[in-house]
Backbone bond lengths (Angstrom), bond angles and torsions (degrees), N, CA, C in turn:
res aa  C-N    CA-C-N  psi(-1)  N-CA   C-N-CA  omega(-1)  CA-C   N-CA-C  phi
1 M - - - 1.456 - - 1.525 109.92 -
2 Y 1.323 115.39 154.69 1.461 120.21 -177.42 1.535 110.84 -131.08
3 F 1.338 114.50 150.49 1.456 119.18 163.70 1.526 106.60 -136.76
4 S 1.308 116.02 162.07 1.457 120.81 -175.18 1.521 110.61 -104.49
5 Y 1.337 114.95 131.34 1.462 119.90 174.84 1.532 107.99 -123.21
6 N 1.325 116.20 107.43 1.473 122.27 178.40 1.527 112.56 48.26
7 G 1.320 115.60 45.49 1.448 120.44 175.38 1.519 115.24 88.66
8 T 1.328 117.73 1.02 1.468 121.57 179.15 1.531 109.84 -110.97
9 R 1.330 116.40 129.89 1.463 121.08 177.16 1.527 109.57 -78.43
10 V 1.335 115.66 124.16 1.462 121.76 -178.22 1.525 109.15 -115.36
11 F 1.321 115.36 123.07 1.463 120.85 -177.91 1.529 110.34 -89.37
12 Y 1.342 115.66 139.61 1.458 121.00 174.37 1.523 108.86 -146.68
13 R 1.315 115.62 158.36 1.465 120.29 178.28 1.525 109.19 -153.36
14 F 1.318 115.01 163.40 1.459 121.68 176.71 1.518 109.77 -107.75
15 A 1.329 115.75 153.56 1.463 121.50 175.66 1.518 108.24 -144.75
16 G 1.341 115.47 156.74 1.463 120.35 177.39 1.511 113.21 82.98
17 N 1.318 115.20 -148.85 1.459 122.96 -175.44 1.526 110.05 -82.17
18 K 1.308 117.36 102.67 1.466 121.66 -173.77 1.523 113.12 -72.63
19 S 1.321 117.70 -8.96 1.463 120.09 -178.74 1.521 111.86 -79.37
20 K 1.332 117.03 -10.12 1.460 120.71 -177.33 1.527 110.42 -106.38
21 S 1.341 115.19 163.81 1.461 120.95 177.14 1.528 109.44 -65.30
22 P 1.348 117.67 129.06 1.469 119.06 -172.19 1.527 114.52 -75.76
23 I 1.321 114.14 148.73 1.453 123.03 172.88 1.524 106.86 -96.40
24 L 1.310 117.22 129.01 1.456 121.67 -175.62 1.527 110.44 -82.90
25 L 1.340 116.67 127.24 1.459 122.50 179.16 1.528 109.81 -108.61
26 L 1.343 116.27 122.46 1.464 122.20 -176.90 1.523 109.29 -119.00
27 H 1.323 116.83 115.86 1.462 121.93 -173.54 1.528 112.72 -84.77
28 G 1.336 115.20 173.87 1.456 121.79 -179.68 1.516 113.23 -84.84
29 W 1.320 115.56 171.18 1.462 122.69 -178.47 1.529 110.17 -63.71
30 G 1.316 116.38 133.59 1.453 121.36 178.37 1.512 114.23 80.11
31 S 1.316 117.02 -3.40 1.467 121.61 179.46 1.526 108.26 -103.98
32 D 1.314 117.06 -161.52 1.465 121.65 173.12 1.522 108.43 -157.07
33 G 1.307 116.78 179.92 1.461 120.87 -173.38 1.511 115.06 -62.03
34 S 1.334 117.79 -20.86 1.463 120.25 -178.39 1.524 112.50 -65.92
35 V 1.338 117.11 -16.19 1.467 120.21 179.34 1.532 111.21 -62.55
36 F 1.341 116.66 -19.81 1.466 121.27 -178.48 1.529 113.19 -94.70
37 D 1.326 118.26 8.05 1.466 120.64 -173.46 1.526 113.22 -58.54
38 S 1.322 117.38 -40.56 1.469 119.33 -179.32 1.521 110.88 -67.68
39 L 1.330 117.00 -35.83 1.465 120.77 178.67 1.523 111.05 -67.20
40 T 1.342 117.15 -46.38 1.458 119.59 -178.95 1.521 111.31 -67.48
41 S 1.323 117.06 -30.50 1.460 120.76 177.42 1.517 110.91 -67.90
42 F 1.327 116.30 -43.45 1.469 120.26 179.74 1.521 111.46 -68.03
43 C 1.329 116.55 -36.53 1.469 121.78 -177.96 1.527 110.08 -103.34
44 S 1.321 116.82 47.51 1.465 121.26 -174.01 1.525 113.28 -67.07
45 D 1.333 117.24 -13.86 1.464 119.86 176.50 1.525 111.34 -78.21
46 K 1.341 117.73 -12.50 1.457 122.58 177.53 1.529 109.54 -93.91
47 S 1.318 115.45 164.39 1.454 120.72 175.65 1.531 108.65 -108.59
48 F 1.332 116.26 135.76 1.465 120.95 -177.77 1.527 110.92 -127.44
49 L 1.320 115.09 141.98 1.456 122.91 170.64 1.519 106.74 -113.49
50 I 1.333 116.12 118.39 1.455 121.97 -172.84 1.521 108.75 -114.29
51 I 1.315 116.27 128.58 1.456 121.64 -178.23 1.522 109.27 -116.70
52 D 1.329 117.02 142.67 1.464 122.26 168.64 1.521 107.16 -98.10
53 F 1.332 116.62 110.19 1.460 118.38 177.30 1.531 109.76 -63.73
54 P 1.321 117.70 130.84 1.466 118.59 177.01 1.538 110.38 -67.25
55 P 1.330 117.48 140.61 1.456 129.07 9.40 1.524 113.26 -100.05
56 F 1.331 118.27 27.61 1.456 121.45 -172.46 1.534 111.81 -91.47
57 G 1.339 115.09 162.62 1.446 120.17 178.16 1.516 111.96 60.70
58 K 1.329 116.02 -130.45 1.462 121.30 -177.70 1.532 112.96 -95.22
59 S 1.326 116.94 4.25 1.466 119.59 177.60 1.518 110.49 -79.60
60 G 1.336 115.95 160.75 1.459 121.12 -177.14 1.519 112.84 -81.89
61 V 1.329 115.21 174.29 1.463 120.96 177.79 1.525 109.38 -70.87
62 L 1.321 115.81 160.12 1.455 120.27 -179.20 1.525 110.49 -72.92
63 A 1.319 115.66 135.77 1.466 120.02 176.22 1.525 110.53 -75.48
64 N 1.328 116.09 -24.44 1.462 122.50 175.13 1.524 108.05 -156.03
65 D 1.333 117.38 175.07 1.461 118.99 -177.82 1.536 110.22 -72.87
66 Y 1.339 114.65 145.58 1.458 122.82 -177.25 1.529 110.80 -109.15
67 T 1.326 115.05 160.88 1.463 122.77 165.84 1.523 107.12 -117.64
68 I 1.308 117.03 175.52 1.463 119.92 177.35 1.536 109.75 -63.25
69 F 1.316 116.37 -29.53 1.469 120.43 178.68 1.532 110.66 -70.23
70 T 1.340 116.54 -32.90 1.459 119.89 175.62 1.517 110.10 -63.72
71 Y 1.343 116.16 -44.67 1.461 119.72 -179.95 1.532 111.00 -62.54
72 A 1.318 116.79 -38.33 1.465 119.78 176.26 1.522 110.39 -62.69
73 Q 1.334 116.46 -39.11 1.461 120.50 179.61 1.519 111.29 -68.12
74 V 1.335 117.36 -32.52 1.469 120.46 175.08 1.528 109.65 -58.32
75 V 1.333 116.13 -45.71 1.469 120.58 -179.73 1.524 110.57 -64.61
76 I 1.320 116.95 -44.27 1.464 121.04 179.31 1.532 110.28 -60.70
77 S 1.323 116.55 -43.23 1.467 120.76 -179.86 1.521 111.21 -64.22
78 L 1.343 116.66 -39.43 1.464 119.64 178.08 1.521 110.56 -64.21
79 C 1.325 117.12 -43.13 1.466 120.27 179.85 1.525 111.02 -64.24
80 E 1.330 116.90 -38.24 1.464 120.30 175.75 1.523 110.44 -65.62
81 H 1.327 116.57 -40.20 1.463 122.41 178.55 1.528 111.33 -60.08
82 L 1.349 115.78 -35.88 1.464 121.34 -177.80 1.533 112.92 -98.38
83 S 1.330 116.71 5.14 1.477 122.89 179.99 1.525 112.19 57.98
84 I 1.333 116.16 39.76 1.473 121.30 175.91 1.521 107.92 -93.03
85 K 1.334 116.56 121.07 1.457 120.54 -172.94 1.531 113.16 -106.47
86 K 1.317 117.59 -24.96 1.453 121.74 178.76 1.530 109.06 -118.08
87 L 1.331 116.17 135.51 1.453 120.37 -172.46 1.525 112.75 -117.03
88 R 1.321 114.65 135.47 1.467 122.66 163.02 1.518 105.44 -121.01
89 I 1.318 116.85 128.12 1.462 120.87 -167.64 1.519 111.33 -125.31
90 I 1.338 115.54 135.84 1.461 122.03 169.29 1.528 106.77 -121.22
91 G 1.333 117.16 121.30 1.452 120.76 -178.71 1.516 111.73 -127.99
92 H 1.332 116.18 129.69 1.462 121.44 176.92 1.524 110.16 -106.99
93 S 1.322 117.26 130.70 1.463 123.99 173.90 1.526 111.19 53.78
94 F 1.334 118.63 -113.41 1.464 121.14 176.67 1.531 111.32 -57.05
95 G 1.330 116.42 -38.48 1.461 119.83 176.75 1.513 111.77 -61.04
96 G 1.334 116.52 -28.06 1.460 120.78 174.91 1.514 112.01 -67.31
97 R 1.331 116.27 -35.33 1.473 119.37 175.12 1.534 110.11 -57.15
98 V 1.331 114.72 -49.02 1.462 119.79 -178.82 1.524 110.07 -63.93
99 A 1.326 116.53 -40.62 1.467 120.57 179.76 1.519 111.79 -62.25
100 I 1.327 117.33 -41.80 1.466 120.99 178.46 1.523 110.45 -58.82
101 L 1.314 116.59 -46.33 1.469 120.45 178.92 1.523 111.64 -60.94
102 L 1.333 116.06 -47.27 1.465 120.13 -178.56 1.525 111.28 -61.24
103 C 1.329 116.41 -42.40 1.474 120.01 179.53 1.519 111.70 -64.40
104 A 1.323 116.71 -35.19 1.467 120.89 -176.96 1.516 112.57 -77.60
105 I 1.333 117.15 -37.43 1.471 119.28 -174.07 1.527 113.17 -97.84
106 L 1.338 117.34 -15.22 1.468 120.98 179.18 1.527 109.92 -120.92
107 R 1.322 115.76 50.50 1.475 120.56 -172.11 1.522 112.75 -58.60
108 E 1.327 116.63 -34.94 1.462 119.28 -176.86 1.527 112.63 -77.78
109 Y 1.332 117.27 -11.51 1.466 120.85 -176.84 1.532 113.61 -106.39
110 V 1.327 117.29 -25.31 1.466 120.47 -176.21 1.524 109.61 -89.05
111 Q 1.321 116.48 120.66 1.458 122.05 -176.76 1.523 112.87 -88.96
112 M 1.321 117.15 -35.15 1.459 120.89 177.14 1.526 109.15 -162.29
113 C 1.346 115.02 161.72 1.453 120.02 -176.41 1.528 110.06 -144.72
114 I 1.323 115.76 144.38 1.459 122.04 173.21 1.520 107.52 -124.48
115 L 1.331 116.17 119.15 1.456 122.53 178.61 1.519 108.79 -104.29
116 I 1.334 116.88 116.77 1.463 121.89 -178.01 1.526 108.89 -109.53
117 D 1.345 116.09 114.05 1.472 120.79 -179.86 1.523 110.18 43.46
118 S 1.320 115.09 50.83 1.464 120.77 -171.37 1.521 113.32 -72.26
119 A 1.325 115.36 141.46 1.461 121.90 170.04 1.532 108.43 -91.13
120 G 1.334 115.92 178.17 1.456 120.10 174.55 1.512 115.40 119.65
121 L 1.342 117.43 -13.96 1.459 119.62 -179.41 1.526 110.75 -95.72
122 K 1.312 115.75 153.18 1.461 120.42 178.47 1.522 109.18 -68.99
123 P 1.333 117.14 122.54 1.469 119.26 -175.56 1.523 112.66 -81.29
124 K 1.314 115.65 159.94 1.459 121.19 169.57 1.524 107.36 -74.99
125 R 1.321 117.30 131.65 1.455 121.27 -175.57 1.534 111.18 -105.62
126 H 1.343 115.53 143.26 1.460 122.07 175.20 1.524 109.53 -99.22
127 L 1.322 116.98 167.18 1.459 121.70 -178.19 1.526 112.21 -58.58
128 S 1.332 117.12 -33.78 1.464 120.87 -179.05 1.532 111.32 -60.72
129 Y 1.325 116.21 -34.55 1.468 120.22 178.65 1.526 110.14 -65.16
130 Y 1.337 116.19 -47.82 1.459 119.45 -178.14 1.520 111.48 -67.20
131 Y 1.327 117.27 -29.72 1.469 120.74 175.65 1.531 110.23 -64.08
132 K 1.336 116.86 -44.03 1.466 120.76 179.55 1.531 111.22 -63.23
133 I 1.327 116.37 -40.56 1.463 120.50 178.81 1.524 110.48 -64.93
134 Y 1.330 116.63 -44.67 1.467 120.89 179.77 1.527 110.53 -62.54
135 K 1.344 116.49 -41.91 1.459 121.27 179.98 1.530 110.56 -63.34
136 Y 1.332 116.34 -43.52 1.465 120.75 179.73 1.528 110.95 -61.32
137 K 1.328 117.00 -46.14 1.470 121.41 -178.48 1.528 110.71 -66.50
138 L 1.339 116.22 -37.60 1.460 120.20 179.58 1.525 110.85 -65.38
139 Y 1.346 116.47 -44.18 1.461 120.68 178.81 1.525 111.17 -61.27
140 K 1.336 117.28 -40.93 1.466 120.86 179.26 1.529 110.44 -64.97
141 K 1.328 115.63 -41.01 1.459 120.19 -179.30 1.522 111.61 -64.73
142 L 1.333 116.38 -35.49 1.461 121.60 -178.92 1.526 112.29 -86.35
143 G 1.328 116.54 -2.87 1.449 120.28 179.86 1.510 114.06 76.85
144 L 1.330 116.80 20.97 1.461 121.81 179.52 1.523 110.55 -89.44
145 S 1.308 116.44 157.50 1.465 121.02 -176.81 1.527 111.40 -69.38
146 T 1.335 115.64 135.61 1.475 121.97 175.10 1.522 111.05 -115.90
147 L 1.337 116.10 13.33 1.462 120.13 -173.33 1.517 113.52 -61.64
148 N 1.330 117.86 -32.82 1.456 121.02 -176.60 1.522 113.23 -93.69
149 M 1.328 116.14 7.58 1.462 119.59 178.48 1.517 109.15 -88.29
150 G 1.306 116.88 128.73 1.461 122.26 -177.95 1.512 109.96 124.62
151 S 1.326 116.58 165.54 1.455 121.21 -178.70 1.523 110.47 -69.72
152 K 1.338 116.50 161.59 1.461 121.09 177.84 1.528 110.60 -61.89
153 D 1.348 116.30 -38.49 1.466 119.92 178.90 1.527 111.03 -62.40
154 Y 1.342 115.92 -42.37 1.465 120.03 -179.68 1.524 110.93 -66.47
155 L 1.344 116.83 -44.39 1.453 120.86 -177.49 1.523 112.21 -66.07
156 A 1.342 116.60 -23.79 1.466 120.76 -179.82 1.522 112.37 -79.65
157 L 1.329 118.00 -11.23 1.455 121.73 -178.15 1.527 111.37 -75.74
158 S 1.327 115.73 154.73 1.459 120.86 173.25 1.527 108.93 -69.54
159 P 1.338 118.68 160.12 1.473 120.26 178.27 1.533 113.18 -54.10
160 T 1.349 117.07 -39.99 1.469 120.44 177.93 1.513 111.25 -62.34
161 M 1.341 116.59 -44.14 1.454 119.81 -179.31 1.523 111.80 -71.89
162 Q 1.322 118.21 -30.03 1.465 120.23 174.88 1.521 110.56 -63.10
163 K 1.334 116.50 -44.03 1.467 120.23 177.53 1.528 110.80 -62.95
164 T 1.317 116.01 -42.28 1.465 120.70 179.78 1.520 110.97 -63.96
165 F 1.325 116.28 -46.56 1.459 121.09 -179.40 1.532 110.91 -60.69
166 K 1.334 117.08 -46.20 1.468 120.79 -179.51 1.523 110.87 -62.31
167 S 1.335 116.31 -40.73 1.462 119.89 179.15 1.519 111.64 -64.24
168 V 1.341 116.04 -43.60 1.467 120.59 -177.76 1.527 111.31 -64.17
169 V 1.330 117.13 -50.97 1.469 119.76 -173.63 1.521 112.40 -72.74
170 N 1.328 117.39 -19.60 1.465 120.05 -179.73 1.521 113.32 -99.08
171 T 1.321 116.92 6.65 1.466 121.12 174.56 1.521 108.41 -101.89
172 Y 1.324 116.00 110.67 1.466 121.01 -177.27 1.528 109.74 -97.59
173 L 1.311 115.40 137.36 1.469 121.30 -171.94 1.523 113.44 -108.51
174 D 1.325 117.22 16.40 1.467 121.30 -177.07 1.523 112.40 -53.32
175 D 1.324 117.02 -40.97 1.460 120.30 -175.84 1.527 113.26 -71.06
176 Y 1.322 117.26 -14.72 1.466 120.80 179.89 1.532 112.51 -83.55
177 L 1.321 117.15 -17.51 1.466 120.50 -172.40 1.525 112.31 -61.99
178 V 1.321 117.59 -39.54 1.467 120.83 -177.54 1.523 111.83 -69.65
179 K 1.336 116.98 -13.34 1.464 120.74 179.45 1.531 112.31 -87.39
180 I 1.324 116.74 -8.43 1.468 120.24 -177.90 1.522 109.52 -80.26
181 E 1.329 116.42 125.14 1.457 121.61 -176.65 1.523 113.47 -112.83
182 C 1.322 117.61 -19.26 1.470 119.65 -174.91 1.533 110.83 -75.37
183 P 1.337 117.33 155.44 1.472 120.42 173.24 1.524 109.41 -56.70
184 T 1.330 116.20 131.23 1.461 120.74 -173.89 1.529 110.32 -131.87
185 L 1.312 115.41 127.11 1.465 122.04 173.09 1.524 108.06 -99.14
186 I 1.323 115.89 128.80 1.464 122.24 177.05 1.526 106.70 -109.39
187 L 1.325 115.80 112.46 1.464 122.30 -176.30 1.522 108.17 -113.19
188 W 1.356 116.27 124.66 1.467 118.82 -168.88 1.521 111.99 -140.61
189 G 1.327 114.69 145.51 1.453 120.92 172.84 1.516 110.77 -82.79
190 E 1.311 116.06 128.89 1.465 121.27 -177.84 1.538 111.98 -55.79
191 K 1.335 116.73 -34.54 1.465 121.11 -174.77 1.527 112.26 -109.01
192 D 1.320 116.30 26.43 1.461 121.17 178.45 1.532 109.59 -63.41
193 K 1.326 116.85 122.29 1.463 121.59 178.52 1.522 112.35 -100.01
194 E 1.317 117.42 -20.25 1.460 121.50 179.58 1.528 111.33 -75.77
195 T 1.303 115.58 -48.80 1.464 121.94 174.50 1.534 106.10 -125.34
196 P 1.327 116.84 90.14 1.473 121.13 -171.73 1.528 113.71 -59.51
197 L 1.315 114.15 163.24 1.463 121.83 -172.80 1.528 113.21 -59.28
198 Y 1.332 117.85 -28.36 1.469 118.79 179.39 1.529 111.32 -60.99
199 M 1.346 117.06 -26.84 1.460 120.28 177.86 1.525 111.06 -69.06
200 A 1.332 116.45 -39.07 1.465 120.17 177.00 1.525 110.64 -61.59
201 K 1.319 115.98 -41.07 1.471 120.15 -179.30 1.525 111.10 -68.04
202 K 1.326 116.59 -33.53 1.468 119.54 176.31 1.524 110.78 -68.58
203 L 1.337 116.85 -41.29 1.457 120.39 175.63 1.524 110.69 -58.26
204 K 1.325 115.59 -44.98 1.477 120.69 -179.84 1.523 110.84 -60.99
205 K 1.309 116.64 -39.92 1.468 121.07 -178.37 1.521 112.15 -70.33
206 K 1.335 116.99 -38.38 1.459 120.92 -172.64 1.529 113.52 -88.28
207 I 1.341 117.24 -29.73 1.469 120.04 179.67 1.529 107.37 -91.19
208 K 1.320 117.44 111.61 1.456 121.09 -166.98 1.521 113.82 -66.02
209 N 1.308 118.15 -35.67 1.465 121.27 -176.06 1.530 109.21 -106.71
210 S 1.353 115.87 62.03 1.461 120.17 -172.87 1.528 112.33 -129.91
211 T 1.331 113.98 156.58 1.455 123.15 177.36 1.518 108.59 -130.59
212 L 1.322 117.10 136.78 1.464 121.64 -179.15 1.521 110.46 -110.76
213 H 1.351 115.98 127.95 1.464 122.49 172.59 1.525 107.66 -121.29
214 I 1.312 116.58 126.05 1.462 122.05 179.66 1.527 108.50 -106.11
215 I 1.326 116.32 126.65 1.462 121.83 179.61 1.525 108.73 -91.66
216 K 1.301 116.80 115.05 1.459 122.71 -175.69 1.532 111.01 -62.71
217 D 1.332 115.74 135.70 1.465 125.00 175.43 1.535 113.84 65.20
218 A 1.317 118.41 8.61 1.467 121.37 -179.98 1.526 110.39 -93.76
219 G 1.336 115.75 157.58 1.451 121.26 -179.70 1.517 112.34 -106.41
220 H 1.354 115.73 -146.30 1.459 120.94 -173.70 1.529 112.26 -68.38
221 F 1.324 117.07 -25.60 1.463 121.16 174.47 1.527 108.53 -105.40
222 C 1.324 115.70 63.98 1.467 119.72 -173.30 1.523 112.09 -61.39
223 F 1.331 116.68 -31.24 1.473 119.90 -178.42 1.526 112.11 -74.35
224 L 1.335 116.93 -13.53 1.462 121.14 173.06 1.530 110.87 -98.24
225 D 1.337 116.41 -33.48 1.467 120.29 177.83 1.525 111.25 -67.65
226 A 1.323 116.24 -35.63 1.472 121.27 179.24 1.526 107.81 -133.41
227 P 1.332 117.53 71.37 1.478 120.73 -171.13 1.518 114.60 -63.29
228 L 1.323 117.56 -41.86 1.463 119.72 -177.62 1.522 111.19 -69.64
229 E 1.326 116.72 -47.90 1.465 120.51 179.21 1.518 111.16 -59.60
230 S 1.328 116.07 -45.74 1.465 120.26 -179.56 1.523 111.72 -63.34
231 A 1.337 116.31 -44.13 1.466 120.41 -178.94 1.526 111.36 -63.50
232 L 1.321 117.21 -38.67 1.468 120.79 178.91 1.526 111.05 -64.52
233 I 1.336 116.30 -41.88 1.473 120.62 178.65 1.518 110.17 -65.65
234 I 1.322 116.83 -44.36 1.468 121.34 179.90 1.527 110.96 -63.88
235 K 1.315 115.98 -45.16 1.455 119.36 -178.14 1.521 111.60 -63.93
236 E 1.320 117.21 -40.50 1.476 120.58 178.14 1.519 111.02 -62.38
237 F 1.347 116.34 -40.79 1.457 120.02 179.90 1.519 111.45 -66.33
238 L 1.330 116.80 -40.25 1.467 120.91 -179.49 1.519 113.00 -65.83
239 E 1.321 116.38 -24.93 1.458 120.26 -176.00 1.507 114.27 -93.84
240 V 1.326 116.63 0.68 1.473 119.71 178.59 1.520 110.01 -69.31
């Protein structure tokens, strides 16, 4: 199914027990809602609302560049479109960024949240990072080309998506954590290199009503690396 958000077609679908209030599933950057198929299959007694963030999956290309706040508004608009008034949210990686925002700004509507290897916090930087930034600024100042600076994935993006990507990754949500009031499960891969374990511990410290579960030997997609263990933890939390 599709709905339109400011000229962009956004795909969504339901899974599981449709007679119950749906749990919102928010996927990571570059992925789509199908990444949650094993989870929805295991928890088939629950109801899920799965969205493909544009331009990923079956959703359309962006009509203009987005920020993380735009993506949050996409979710809010979809919930209004479907007359969903109370939210339970599961967000992985980039989807965790959106979930953090929704929990902070819609405190009276969000009943619970699960953050899986969530992005959104300001990372610890190494000297190599600051060297790249200095080099980029120096080249711009000297009028030299910076076209080949950046990862291959970034350089392959359209100009609109490059602006969106830069906006998303450079918007840090640390200050929003103390505003989250709903019960929150933090589920993390012990060996996550994309969003390292120190980020999970910071989430646990800043979100007052939170619980941290670390999945041993799992990486950034801990719910895929250990699907049964992760699903059991998630299901237990949802049933509290």
